[in-house]
C-alpha positions as CSV (number, residue, x, y, z in Angstrom):
1,M,-9.1,-23.4,53.9
2,V,-5.8,-24.6,54.8
3,G,-5.4,-26.5,51.3
4,V,-6.5,-23.0,49.4
5,K,-3.9,-21.2,51.8
6,N,-1.4,-23.5,50.6
7,R,-2.0,-23.5,47.3
8,G,-1.9,-19.6,47.5
9,M,1.2,-19.5,48.9
10,T,2.6,-21.9,46.2
11,M,1.3,-19.6,43.6
12,L,2.9,-16.8,45.2
13,K,6.2,-18.4,45.4
14,E,6.1,-19.4,41.9
15,L,5.3,-15.8,40.8
16,V,8.0,-14.3,43.0
17,S,10.3,-16.8,41.3
18,R,9.6,-15.5,37.9
19,R,9.7,-12.0,38.9
20,E,11.6,-11.0,36.0
21,E,9.4,-12.7,33.5
22,I,6.4,-11.0,34.8
23,E,8.0,-7.5,34.7
24,S,9.1,-8.0,31.1
25,Y,5.5,-9.5,30.4
26,L,3.9,-6.3,32.1
27,D,6.2,-3.7,30.5
28,A,6.4,-5.0,27.1
29,V,3.5,-7.5,26.1
30,S,0.5,-6.8,28.5
31,S,-2.4,-4.7,27.0
32,I,-2.9,-3.4,30.4
33,G,-1.6,0.2,30.6
34,I,0.3,1.0,33.5
35,I,1.2,4.5,34.8
36,L,3.5,5.7,37.8
37,I,2.5,9.2,38.5
38,D,3.8,11.5,41.6
39,S,1.8,13.5,44.1
40,A,1.6,16.4,41.3
41,L,-0.1,13.8,39.1
42,N,2.8,13.9,36.4
43,I,3.7,10.7,34.6
44,Q,7.2,9.2,36.2
45,D,7.0,6.0,34.0
46,C,4.6,3.8,32.1
47,N,4.7,0.7,30.4
48,Q,4.3,0.1,26.5
49,G,0.5,-1.1,26.9
50,F,-0.3,2.6,28.0
51,T,1.6,4.0,25.1
52,R,-0.3,1.6,22.6
53,M,-3.5,2.4,24.3
54,F,-2.9,6.0,23.4
55,Q,-0.8,5.6,20.2
56,L,2.3,7.1,21.5
57,Q,5.8,7.1,19.9
58,Q,7.7,7.5,23.0
59,K,6.9,7.4,27.1
60,P,5.4,10.6,28.1
61,V,7.5,11.3,31.1
62,G,7.1,14.3,32.9
63,S,3.7,15.0,31.1
64,P,0.6,15.4,33.5
65,I,-1.7,12.5,33.8
66,T,-4.8,14.8,32.7
67,D,-3.2,15.0,29.4
68,F,-4.6,11.5,29.1
69,L,-7.2,10.9,31.6
70,T,-10.1,13.2,33.1
71,L,-9.9,12.5,36.6
72,G,-12.7,14.7,37.6
73,D,-14.1,13.9,41.0
74,N,-12.5,10.4,41.3
75,D,-10.5,9.7,44.4
76,L,-7.7,7.8,43.7
77,N,-7.3,6.5,47.2
78,Q,-10.5,4.4,46.9
79,T,-9.8,0.5,46.8
80,E,-12.3,-0.3,44.4
81,E,-12.4,0.0,40.4
82,I,-12.8,3.5,39.1
83,K,-13.8,4.9,35.9
84,L,-12.0,7.5,34.1
85,S,-12.7,9.4,31.0
86,S,-9.8,9.5,28.3
87,N,-9.0,13.1,27.5
88,H,-11.0,14.6,24.6
89,Q,-7.7,16.1,23.4
90,S,-6.3,12.9,22.8
91,V,-6.6,10.8,20.3
92,V,-8.2,8.1,22.2
93,N,-12.0,8.7,23.7
94,G,-13.8,6.7,25.9
95,L,-14.1,5.2,29.3
96,L,-11.2,3.4,31.3
97,Y,-11.8,1.0,33.9
98,C,-8.9,1.4,36.3
99,R,-7.4,0.8,39.7
100,A,-4.9,3.1,41.8
101,V,-2.5,2.0,44.2
102,E,-1.0,4.6,46.5
103,T,2.9,4.8,46.8
104,E,5.3,6.6,48.7
105,S,5.6,9.4,46.2
106,G,2.3,8.9,44.3
107,Y,0.1,6.6,42.6
108,L,0.4,3.3,40.4
109,I,-2.6,3.1,37.9
110,F,-3.6,0.0,36.2
111,C,-5.8,0.9,33.2
112,E,-7.5,-2.5,32.6
113,R,-9.9,-1.9,30.0
114,L,-11.0,0.7,27.3
115,F,-14.8,1.3,26.3
116,L,-15.7,3.8,23.7
117,T,-18.7,6.2,24.5
118,E,-21.8,5.9,22.7
119,S,-21.3,9.2,21.0
120,R,-17.6,8.1,20.3
121,A,-18.7,4.8,18.7
122,I,-21.4,6.4,16.4
123,E,-18.7,8.9,15.4
124,Q,-15.9,5.9,14.6
125,I,-18.9,4.2,12.6
126,G,-19.4,7.2,10.8
127,T,-16.1,7.8,9.9
128,L,-15.7,4.2,8.6
129,N,-18.7,4.6,6.7
130,N,-17.5,7.7,5.0
131,E,-14.2,5.8,4.1
132,L,-15.9,2.9,3.0
133,I,-18.1,5.0,0.4
134,N,-14.7,6.8,-0.8
135,L,-12.9,3.6,-1.2
136,Q,-15.9,2.4,-3.3
137,R,-16.0,5.2,-5.4
138,E,-12.2,5.1,-5.8
139,T,-12.9,1.5,-7.0
140,V,-15.4,2.5,-9.6
141,K,-13.3,5.1,-11.2
142,K,-10.3,2.6,-11.3
143,N,-12.5,-0.1,-12.6
144,L,-13.7,2.6,-15.3
145,L,-10.3,3.5,-16.1
146,L,-9.2,-0.1,-16.6
147,E,-12.3,-0.8,-18.8
148,K,-11.2,2.4,-21.2
149,L,-7.8,0.8,-21.4
150,R,-8.6,-2.5,-22.1
151,R,-10.8,-1.3,-24.8
152,E,-8.1,1.0,-26.2
153,L,-5.6,-2.0,-26.0
154,N,-8.1,-4.1,-28.2
155,E,-8.3,-1.4,-30.6
156,R,-4.8,-1.1,-31.0
157,I,-4.3,-4.8,-31.3
158,T,-6.8,-4.9,-33.9
159,E,-5.1,-2.1,-35.9
160,I,-1.6,-3.7,-35.5
161,E,-3.2,-7.0,-36.7
162,A,-4.8,-5.5,-39.7
163,T,-1.5,-3.9,-40.3
164,L,0.3,-7.1,-40.4
165,S,-2.0,-8.7,-42.3
166,R,-1.4,-6.0,-45.4
167,V,2.5,-6.4,-44.9
168,R,4.6,-8.7,-47.1
169,Q,7.9,-9.0,-46.8
170,L,10.8,-10.3,-49.5
171,E,12.8,-12.7,-48.1
172,G,14.9,-15.4,-48.8
173,I,17.2,-15.9,-51.9
174,I,15.6,-14.2,-54.8
175,P,16.6,-15.5,-58.3
176,I,17.4,-12.5,-61.0
177,C,19.2,-12.3,-64.3
178,A,22.3,-10.9,-64.0
179,Y,22.0,-9.1,-67.2
180,C,18.4,-7.7,-67.7
181,K,17.5,-8.2,-64.0
182,K,14.0,-10.1,-64.5
183,I,13.4,-12.1,-61.2
184,R,12.0,-15.9,-61.5
185,D,9.1,-16.7,-59.7
186,D,8.1,-20.4,-58.3
187,Q,6.6,-21.4,-61.8
188,D,9.6,-20.4,-63.4
189,D,8.2,-17.6,-65.2
190,W,10.4,-14.4,-65.4
191,H,9.0,-10.8,-64.5
192,G,10.5,-7.4,-64.5
193,L,11.9,-6.1,-61.3
194,E,9.2,-3.5,-60.6
195,K,6.2,-5.9,-61.1
196,Y,7.7,-8.6,-59.1
197,I,8.3,-6.3,-56.0
198,S,5.0,-4.6,-56.6
199,E,3.4,-7.9,-56.4
200,H,5.2,-9.3,-53.4
201,S,5.4,-6.4,-51.2
202,E,3.6,-3.1,-50.5
203,A,6.2,-0.8,-52.3
204,Q,5.0,1.4,-55.0
205,F,7.6,2.9,-57.6
206,S,8.0,6.4,-58.8
207,H,10.6,6.6,-61.6
208,G,13.3,9.3,-62.2
209,I,16.9,9.3,-63.5
210,C,20.1,9.3,-61.4
211,P,23.0,11.8,-62.4
212,A,25.1,8.9,-63.9
213,C,22.4,7.9,-66.0
214,F,21.4,11.6,-66.9
215,E,25.1,12.1,-68.0
216,R,25.1,9.0,-69.9
217,E,21.9,9.5,-71.9
218,T,22.6,13.2,-72.5
219,K,25.9,12.3,-74.2
220,E,24.2,9.6,-76.3
221,M,21.8,12.4,-77.3
222,E,24.3,14.6,-78.2
223,K,26.0,12.3,-80.5
224,E,22.9,11.3,-82.1
């Protein structure tokens, strides 16, 4: 017994020596919710474990503890662990296993664990199931849209390839007669300009007469 007592004292001294570290851990890191309330059951302070437990953006200082916990007939003065129900108006529903310590001005409450009630668990399962069904429906819609876009893209690619296969371009240096404007092909045969272009491209010709030629030909006709 003396050995156990000595080990307990050693651990206590170690805890006291690391008080600041322990305080920092309990305030910022620990998942245990800690609330300090006054005699009127209003929250004076709490740690981040409590704000995370109830999904709060900031500490609810000044708010009644009953906004978050339903005390009912529970006696906060009892030394044993007590069960407190979370307020149904909050975003969290379930049972909290708590321990209350009386202070000079109120109580210090440690909320150790949160257990969902059966009805709440079933409700959450139903919500998750509905979300899963909606997600599956959206996935099916997006897959159908993706398949439609893929088909349209393939059809467009086929059209472009077919168009490119019909297109022939004239490029490079083309040997043309300086006088008659005939063009020499690779077999050293000479062809008229219109015939050569028609055979080597998709271009077609329609005939007309430019103003200069019209004037010239009109004068020639008048002379004749």
